[in-house]
C-alpha positions in Angstrom: 19.3 -9.8 -12.7 16.9 -8.2 -10.2 13.8 -10.3 -9.4 10.4 -9.0 -10.4 8.3 -7.1 -7.9 5.9 -10.0 -7.2 8.8 -12.3 -6.4 10.5 -9.7 -4.2 7.2 -9.0 -2.3 6.4 -12.7 -1.7 10.0 -13.3 -0.5 9.6 -10.3 1.9 6.3 -11.6 3.2 7.8 -15.0 3.9 10.8 -13.5 5.6 8.7 -11.4 7.9 5.9 -14.0 8.2 3.2 -11.4 7.8 1.3 -9.7 5.0 0.9 -6.4 7.0 1.9 -3.2 5.2 2.1 0.0 7.2 0.7 3.1 5.5 2.4 6.4 6.1 -0.4 8.9 6.3 1.2 11.6 8.5 -1.5 14.0 9.5 0.3 16.9 11.1 -2.4 17.5 13.8 -2.0 13.9 15.0 1.7 13.9 15.4 2.9 13.1 19.0 3.3 16.0 21.3 7.0 16.1 21.2 7.0 16.3 17.4 4.3 19.0 16.8 5.8 21.7 14.6 6.7 24.9 16.3 5.0 27.1 13.6 2.7 26.5 10.7 5.1 27.1 7.9 5.2 24.3 5.3 8.9 23.8 5.8 8.5 23.3 9.6 5.6 20.9 9.2 7.4 18.9 6.5 10.4 18.6 8.8 8.2 17.3 11.6 6.5 14.8 9.3 9.9 13.5 8.1 11.2 13.0 11.6 7.9 11.2 12.6 7.9 8.9 9.5 11.5 8.0 9.9 10.7 7.0 13.5 7.8 4.8 12.3 10.0 3.2 9.6 12.7 2.4 12.1 10.2 0.7 14.4 8.3 -1.3 11.8 11.2 -2.3 9.5 11.9 -5.5 11.4 8.3 -6.5 11.5 6.7 -5.9 8.0 7.6 -6.4 4.4 6.6 -2.9 3.0 5.4 0.6 3.7 2.9 2.6 1.7 3.4 6.4 1.8 0.2 8.2 0.9 1.5 10.9 -1.5 -1.3 13.4 -0.8 -0.1 14.0 2.8 3.3 15.1 1.4 2.0 17.0 -1.5 -0.1 19.2 0.7 3.1 20.4 2.3 4.5 21.7 -1.0 8.1 21.2 -2.2 9.4 20.6 1.3 6.8 17.9 1.8 7.9 16.2 -1.5 11.5 16.4 -0.5 10.6 14.7 2.8 8.8 11.9 0.8 11.9 11.4 -1.4 14.1 11.1 1.7 11.7 8.7 3.3 11.5 6.4 0.3 15.3 6.2 0.4 15.3 5.6 4.2 12.7 2.8 3.9 14.7 1.1 1.2 17.9 1.4 3.2 16.0 -0.4 6.0 15.2 -3.3 3.6 11.5 -2.4 3.1 9.6 -2.4 -0.2 7.9 1.0 -0.9 4.5 1.2 -2.5 3.8 4.8 -3.5 0.1 5.4 -3.0 -0.4 8.1 -5.7 -3.4 6.7 -7.6 -2.0 8.0 -10.9 -3.7 7.6 -14.2 -3.5 9.2 -17.6 -2.9 8.4 -21.2 0.0 8.3 -23.7 3.1 10.3 -22.9 1.6 11.6 -19.6 1.2 8.1 -18.3 4.7 7.3 -19.4 5.9 10.3 -17.4 4.1 9.2 -14.3 5.4 5.6 -14.7 9.1 6.6 -15.3 8.9 9.2 -12.4 7.6 6.8 -9.7 9.0 3.4 -10.9 12.3 4.3 -12.5 15.5 2.8 -11.1 19.1 4.0 -10.8 20.7 7.3 -9.8 18.5 9.4 -12.2 15.2 8.0 -10.9 13.0 10.8 -9.5 11.3 8.7 -6.8 12.4 5.1 -7.2 9.4 3.4 -5.5 9.0 -0.3 -5.9 5.3 -0.1 -6.8 2.6 2.5 -7.5 -1.1 2.6 -7.2 -2.9 3.5 -10.4 -6.4 4.4 -11.5 -7.8 2.5 -14.5 -10.7 4.8 -15.2 -9.4 6.0 -18.5 -9.2 2.5 -19.9 -6.8 -0.2 -20.9 -4.6 2.1 -23.0 -4.0 4.2 -19.8 -2.6 1.2 -18.0 -0.3 0.0 -20.8 2.5 2.6 -20.2 2.6 1.6 -16.6 2.7 -2.1 -17.4 5.6 -1.6 -19.8 7.5 0.2 -17.1 6.8 -2.7 -14.7 8.3 -5.1 -17.2 11.3 -2.8 -17.9 12.1 -1.8 -14.4 11.0 -5.0 -12.5 8.5 -2.8 -10.6 4.9 -3.3 -9.4 1.5 -1.8 -9.9 -1.7 -2.0 -7.8 -4.7 -1.1 -9.9 -7.8 0.2 -8.2 -10.5 -2.5 -8.6 -12.8 -2.3 -5.6 -12.0 0.6 -3.3 -12.9 0.7 0.4 -14.7 4.1 0.5 -18.6 4.1 0.8 -19.0 6.2 -2.3 -17.4 3.5 -4.4 -20.8 2.0 -4.9 -21.7 4.9 -7.1 -19.7 3.6 -10.0 -18.4 0.2 -9.0 -21.7 -1.5 -8.1 -23.5 -4.0 -10.5 -24.7 -2.5 -13.7 -28.0 -3.2 -15.5 -26.5 -6.4 -17.1 -25.6 -7.7 -13.7 -21.9 -7.4 -14.2 -20.2 -4.9 -11.9 -17.7 -2.5 -13.3 -15.1 -3.7 -10.7 -15.6 -7.2 -12.2 -14.8 -6.0 -15.6 -11.7 -4.2 -14.3 -10.7 -7.4 -12.4 -10.7 -9.5 -15.6 -8.3 -7.0 -17.3 -6.1 -6.8 -14.2 -5.9 -10.6 -14.1 -4.7 -10.7 -17.7 -2.0 -8.2 -16.9 -1.0 -10.2 -13.8 -0.6 -13.3 -16.0 1.5 -11.3 -18.4 3.9 -10.3 -15.5 3.8 -13.6 -13.5 7.0 -14.4 -11.6 8.3 -17.6 -10.1 6.1 -17.2 -7.1 3.0 -17.7 -9.3 1.7 -14.2 -8.9 2.0 -11.2 -11.2 3.7 -7.8 -10.6 0.4 -6.1 -11.6 -1.8 -6.3 -8.5 -5.3 -5.0 -7.5 -6.5 -2.7 -4.7 -9.5 -4.4 -3.1 -11.0 -2.8 0.0 -11.5 -4.7 3.3 -14.9 -3.0 3.7 -16.4 -5.2 1.0 -15.7 -8.7 2.5 -18.7 -10.3 0.7 -17.0 -9.6 -2.7 -13.5 -10.8 -1.9 -14.1 -14.4 -2.7 -15.6 -13.5 -6.0 -12.6 -11.3 -6.8 -10.1 -14.0 -5.8 -12.0 -16.3 -8.1 -11.6 -13.8 -11.0 -8.0 -12.9 -10.2 -6.1 -16.1 -9.1 -2.8 -14.7 -10.3 -3.2 -11.3 -8.8 -1.8 -10.0 -5.5 -4.4 -8.0 -3.6 -3.5 -4.8 -1.8 -6.2 -4.5 0.8 -6.9 -1.1 2.5 -9.6 -0.5 5.1 -8.2 -2.8 7.8 -8.2 -1.4 11.3 -9.1 2.3 11.7 -11.4 2.2 8.6 -13.5 -0.6 10.2 -12.3 -3.8 8.4 -11.4 -6.7 10.6 -8.9 -9.5 10.0 -11.8 -11.9 9.4 -13.1 -9.5 6.7 -10.0 -9.9 4.7 -9.6 -13.6 5.0 -10.9 -14.4 1.5 -8.2 -12.3 -0.1 -5.6 -15.0 0.7 -4.8 -18.3 -0.9 -4.6 -21.4 1.2 -0.9 -20.8 2.0 -1.5 -17.3 3.3 -0.1 -15.6 0.2 -1.8 -13.6 -2.5 -2.5 -10.5 -0.5 -1.0 -7.7 1.5 -3.1 -5.8 4.1 -2.6 -2.1 4.8 -3.0 -0.4 8.1 -2.2 3.3 8.4 -3.8 5.3 11.2 -4.3 2.2 13.4 -0.5 1.6 13.5 1.3 4.9 13.1 -1.0 6.6 15.6 -0.9 3.6 17.9 -1.0 5.5 21.1 -4.6 6.7 20.4 -6.0 3.2 21.2 -7.3 2.9 24.7 -4.9 0.0 25.5 -1.9 2.1 24.6 -2.9 5.5 25.6 -0.5 5.5 28.6 2.3 5.7 26.0 1.1 9.0 24.4 3.8 11.6 24.7 6.1 9.3 26.6 7.1 6.6 24.1 5.1 6.9 20.9 7.5 4.6 19.0 6.7 1.8 21.5 3.0 2.4 20.9 3.6 2.1 17.1 5.5 -1.1 17.6 2.8 -2.6 19.8 0.1 -1.5 17.3 1.9 -3.2 14.5 2.4 -6.4 16.5 -1.3 -6.4 17.4 -2.3 -6.1 13.7 0.1 -8.9 12.8 -1.4 -11.1 15.5 -4.9 -10.4 14.3 -4.0 -11.4 10.7 -2.3 -14.6 11.9 -5.3 -15.6 14.1 -8.1 -14.9 11.6 -6.6 -15.5 8.1 -4.4 -18.1 6.3 -1.5 -15.7 7.0 -1.1 -17.7 10.2 0.5 -20.4 8.0 3.4 -18.2 6.9 
């Protein structure tokens, strides 16, 4: 019987000795010079993106437990882009990586069931076959339930948006008149779902997205969600430091995965690695991933892994 997502994720973190997840956000204009598309057709751009992301996956597979493709960057390239995404999910899994599809889906009833079965289904007939999916809880608990049932059936994972990293999140997620923030209310519901899906590792397969750009709230969220794995965006290019995410981890260095996208996949853009631009971009990606791993080991409990 296949292990649940939380158990597989924790095993992968321990095997790689890092919580770093590499986000696949392939902006066409930022591709290395040798991979820039020869024309602006969607098919040509999608082909360039696929070659680039395959190269990133090949480099980071020995280093990290998972990759997180951002679905939007593939959708904007139309059918060819979505075919590239499908191919890349398969390639990442062949390389032994877990795949977290960052689609932020959310709906009710049969529509939610459709999203869940599409992204988290298993077997030859699965449309996408990701290991986990990010979901938006704004529509309420009944909108999450079809996804949770799919998690239980398919041994998959979810990451529910709880406290996002963008500045505008304060518009709706900040404290309300009664002093209780909306994200705290969501956190309590997510913790109940994590407890419902808890594996042998002690964490549930329903996790939470908690941005690195709100470090002052991480300890409160960890208190509210002791059984929940945090997916932490905002580290690196978005301004969050390793020290900022330290409160996401438990004392053993588990309980969280930290995403870096632009800071790794466009690693040659950093001053220290600029000499590799156009010459050996994959080496720059590898060095950027290693730098991020080292920062997390130095400034968080992930150094105990």
